[in-house]
C-alpha positions as CSV (number, residue, x, y, z in Angstrom):
1,M,0.0,0.0,0.0
2,A,1.4,3.4,-0.9
3,L,1.6,6.1,1.6
4,P,0.5,9.6,0.6
5,T,3.2,11.9,-0.7
6,R,3.6,15.5,0.0
7,L,3.0,17.4,-3.2
8,A,5.7,19.9,-2.7
9,R,8.1,21.2,-0.1
10,S,8.2,24.9,0.5
11,A,11.6,26.6,0.3
12,I,12.5,28.8,3.2
13,P,13.6,32.2,1.9
14,K,17.2,33.1,2.6
15,L,16.8,35.9,5.0
16,R,20.4,36.5,5.7
17,A,21.2,38.7,8.7
18,S,22.7,42.0,7.6
19,P,22.6,45.6,8.7
20,L,20.4,46.5,5.8
21,L,17.9,43.8,5.0
22,P,16.5,44.3,1.6
23,A,12.8,44.2,1.1
24,F,11.4,40.8,0.0
25,Q,8.2,39.3,-1.1
26,P,7.1,36.5,1.2
27,P,6.7,33.2,-0.8
28,Q,3.5,31.2,-1.0
29,F,3.6,27.9,0.8
30,L,1.6,24.8,0.1
31,L,-0.1,23.4,3.2
32,P,1.6,20.3,4.4
33,T,-0.3,17.1,4.0
34,L,-1.3,15.0,7.0
35,F,1.6,12.6,6.6
36,A,5.3,13.3,6.5
37,P,6.9,13.1,3.0
38,T,7.2,9.6,1.6
39,L,10.9,9.0,1.0
40,H,10.6,6.2,-1.5
41,P,8.3,7.9,-4.1
42,Q,6.4,5.5,-6.3
43,S,3.8,5.5,-8.9
44,Q,0.9,3.1,-8.8
45,T,2.8,0.5,-10.8
46,S,6.2,0.8,-9.2
47,S,7.6,-1.0,-6.1
48,Y,7.9,0.8,-2.8
49,H,11.7,0.7,-2.8
50,S,14.1,0.9,-5.7
51,Y,17.6,-0.3,-6.0
52,E,18.2,1.8,-9.1
53,H,17.1,5.3,-8.0
54,N,18.0,7.3,-4.9
55,P,15.0,9.1,-3.5
56,P,15.1,12.9,-3.6
57,S,15.8,14.8,-0.4
58,P,12.6,15.5,1.5
59,F,14.0,18.7,2.8
60,S,15.0,21.9,1.0
61,V,18.6,23.2,1.4
62,P,17.5,26.0,3.8
63,E,15.4,23.6,5.8
64,S,18.3,21.1,6.1
65,A,20.7,23.9,7.1
66,I,18.4,25.2,9.9
67,L,17.3,21.9,11.2
68,S,20.6,20.2,11.2
69,S,22.1,23.1,13.0
70,A,19.2,23.1,15.5
71,L,19.8,19.5,16.3
72,Q,23.2,20.4,17.7
73,H,21.4,22.5,20.4
74,V,18.9,19.8,21.3
75,P,21.0,18.3,24.1
76,A,21.1,21.7,25.9
77,Y,17.8,23.2,25.0
78,G,15.6,20.2,24.0
79,F,13.3,20.0,21.0
80,T,12.2,23.6,21.4
81,S,11.8,26.9,19.5
82,T,15.0,28.1,21.2
83,A,16.9,25.3,19.6
84,L,15.3,26.2,16.2
85,K,16.3,29.8,16.6
86,L,19.8,29.0,17.5
87,G,20.0,26.7,14.6
88,A,18.8,29.4,12.2
89,R,21.5,31.8,13.5
90,D,24.2,29.2,13.1
91,A,23.1,28.6,9.5
92,G,23.1,32.3,8.8
93,Y,19.4,33.0,8.9
94,L,17.3,35.4,10.9
95,D,15.2,34.0,13.8
96,V,12.0,34.8,12.0
97,S,12.9,32.1,9.4
98,T,11.9,29.4,11.9
99,N,8.3,30.6,11.7
100,L,8.2,29.3,8.1
101,L,8.6,25.7,9.3
102,P,5.0,24.6,9.0
103,R,5.0,22.3,12.1
104,G,7.3,24.1,14.4
105,V,9.3,21.9,16.8
106,F,7.7,18.8,15.3
107,D,9.7,19.5,12.1
108,L,12.8,19.3,14.2
109,V,11.8,15.9,15.6
110,N,10.8,14.7,12.2
111,Y,14.1,15.8,10.7
112,H,15.9,13.6,13.2
113,L,13.6,10.7,12.4
114,V,13.8,11.0,8.7
115,T,17.6,11.6,8.3
116,E,18.5,8.8,10.7
117,R,16.2,6.4,8.8
118,L,17.7,7.4,5.5
119,S,21.3,7.0,6.8
120,L,20.7,3.4,7.9
121,K,21.5,2.0,4.4
122,D,24.9,3.7,4.5
123,R,25.6,3.3,8.2
124,V,24.8,-0.5,8.3
125,Q,26.0,-2.5,5.4
126,F,26.1,-6.3,5.1
127,P,28.4,-8.4,2.9
128,L,27.0,-9.6,-0.3
129,Q,25.9,-13.2,-0.4
130,G,29.0,-15.3,-1.2
131,D,29.4,-18.7,-2.7
132,G,28.9,-20.5,0.6
133,G,32.6,-21.3,1.1
134,A,34.4,-21.3,4.4
135,G,34.3,-18.0,6.2
136,D,31.5,-16.7,4.1
137,L,30.2,-13.7,6.1
138,G,27.4,-13.1,3.6
139,R,25.2,-15.9,5.1
140,I,23.6,-13.6,7.7
141,G,20.0,-14.4,8.4
142,V,17.3,-11.9,7.8
143,G,16.4,-11.9,11.5
144,E,19.9,-11.1,12.5
145,K,20.0,-8.2,10.0
146,V,16.7,-6.9,11.4
147,R,18.2,-6.9,14.9
148,T,21.4,-5.2,13.8
149,L,19.5,-2.5,11.9
150,A,17.0,-1.8,14.6
151,L,19.7,-1.6,17.2
152,A,21.7,0.8,15.0
153,R,18.7,3.1,14.7
154,L,18.1,3.1,18.4
155,R,21.7,4.0,19.1
156,A,21.3,6.9,16.7
157,N,19.1,8.5,19.4
158,G,22.0,8.4,21.9
159,R,23.1,12.0,21.3
160,V,19.6,13.3,22.1
161,I,18.4,10.5,24.5
162,G,18.2,13.0,27.4
163,R,15.6,14.9,25.5
164,W,13.8,12.0,23.7
165,Q,10.9,11.9,26.2
166,E,10.2,15.5,25.0
167,A,10.3,14.2,21.4
168,L,7.9,11.4,22.2
169,A,5.5,13.8,23.8
170,I,5.6,16.0,20.7
171,M,5.0,13.1,18.4
172,A,2.0,11.9,20.6
173,Q,0.1,15.2,20.1
174,P,-3.0,14.6,18.1
175,T,-1.9,17.0,15.4
176,H,1.3,15.1,14.9
177,L,0.3,11.6,15.7
178,P,-0.6,10.5,12.1
179,A,2.7,11.7,10.7
180,S,4.6,10.1,13.6
181,I,2.9,6.7,12.9
182,A,3.5,7.0,9.2
183,E,7.2,7.6,9.8
184,L,7.4,4.7,12.2
185,A,5.8,2.5,9.4
186,R,8.5,3.8,7.0
187,L,11.2,2.9,9.4
188,S,9.9,-0.6,9.9
189,D,9.6,-1.1,6.2
190,E,13.1,0.3,5.6
191,I,14.6,-2.1,8.1
192,W,12.9,-5.2,6.6
193,F,13.8,-4.0,3.1
194,L,17.5,-3.5,4.0
195,A,17.5,-6.9,5.8
196,G,16.5,-8.6,2.5
197,D,12.9,-9.5,3.3
198,T,11.1,-10.7,0.2
199,S,7.8,-11.8,1.6
200,V,4.7,-11.1,-0.4
201,D,2.0,-12.8,1.7
202,T,0.2,-11.6,4.9
203,S,3.5,-11.9,6.8
204,W,4.6,-8.7,5.1
205,Y,2.1,-6.8,7.3
206,T,2.7,-8.9,10.5
207,K,6.4,-8.4,10.4
208,R,6.2,-4.7,10.0
209,A,3.4,-4.3,12.6
210,S,5.3,-6.3,15.2
211,L,8.6,-4.6,14.5
212,S,6.9,-1.2,14.9
213,A,5.5,-2.1,18.3
214,I,8.8,-3.5,19.5
215,Y,10.9,-0.6,18.3
216,S,8.5,1.9,19.9
217,A,8.7,0.1,23.2
218,A,12.5,-0.1,23.0
219,E,12.6,3.7,22.4
220,V,10.6,4.3,25.6
221,F,12.8,1.8,27.5
222,M,16.0,3.5,26.3
223,T,14.9,6.8,27.8
224,Q,15.3,5.2,31.2
225,D,18.2,3.0,30.5
226,T,21.3,3.9,32.6
227,S,23.4,0.9,31.6
228,S,26.7,1.3,29.9
229,D,26.4,1.7,26.2
230,F,22.6,1.0,26.5
231,V,23.3,-2.8,26.9
232,D,20.0,-3.2,28.7
233,T,18.1,-1.7,25.8
234,E,19.9,-4.0,23.4
235,R,18.9,-7.0,25.6
236,F,15.3,-5.7,25.7
237,L,15.2,-5.4,21.9
238,V,16.7,-8.8,21.3
239,E,14.4,-10.6,23.7
240,R,11.3,-9.0,22.3
241,L,12.3,-10.0,18.8
242,E,13.0,-13.5,19.9
243,D,9.6,-13.7,21.6
244,V,7.9,-12.8,18.4
245,E,10.0,-15.1,16.3
246,R,9.1,-18.0,18.6
247,V,5.4,-17.5,18.3
248,G,5.4,-16.3,14.7
249,G,4.6,-19.7,13.3
250,W,1.1,-19.8,14.9
251,L,0.1,-16.2,15.1
252,G,-1.0,-15.8,11.5
253,E,-3.5,-12.9,11.7
254,V,-2.3,-9.3,11.9
255,G,-4.6,-8.6,14.9
256,E,-3.4,-11.6,16.9
257,W,0.3,-10.8,16.1
258,V,0.1,-7.2,17.1
259,G,-2.1,-8.1,20.2
260,Y,0.4,-10.6,21.5
261,T,3.4,-8.3,20.8
262,G,1.7,-5.3,22.5
263,H,0.7,-7.2,25.6
264,S,4.2,-8.8,25.9
265,V,6.0,-5.5,25.5
266,V,3.7,-3.6,27.9
267,N,4.2,-6.3,30.6
268,V,8.0,-6.2,30.3
269,L,8.1,-2.4,30.4
270,R,5.9,-2.3,33.5
271,S,8.2,-4.9,35.2
272,K,11.1,-2.5,34.5
273,G,9.3,0.4,36.2
274,V,8.2,2.2,33.1
275,R,5.0,4.0,33.8
276,I,2.6,3.1,30.9
């Protein structure tokens, strides 16, 4: 099923700070759609992912400049308008430029989500399937690849983990929840795709639904993880994936699969003191 695509991205005008700011005509912006931009664009007849074509950047150059700079201020100021303004200044724009980000601080959260998802394919690479000879490292199972990719994505939150509960609260707001869920679905699909999943039956949905539930729970768990190098989060993730793999053979329906995963994850989180 194709996710809706944003028809266009508005470019933020380059309001460079200077003693004499020339007059300018404010640009017209298209209203953002309910969902975040689809990063693997497709037509009705093409596949969701493509090996031959790299997707276009979902952010304009000014947006990337402001938001990437703003992320550097998140550890100190959180996912806030202050971080956005400081990012704009660092990128050479006036503070007022941040008002042109249609979703405010959610755009900052979304930028982190999207860019970290897109970087997975370059940050985590697996050897090509070899000829099966001795020492062939290409024979890595899909399940192991999913675990590696999911863990790598979780670790990418490390630099902002002290502020990630703020991000979760922003994503949970009714206005932003549909886009947040859509981006989580894209992440889950990206992980299974990069892991080499080729399923075309109903397991395509159950795999992605269960991974989305487990990954979301692991993110919450990670915000309270004080272990060295987040080893407890890694253990939590691995155990939940193993739980699903063990019961995957007899939970065939999407509702049953997600229901089992949800109850299992909630019970474990509560046992660890997470208030949910």
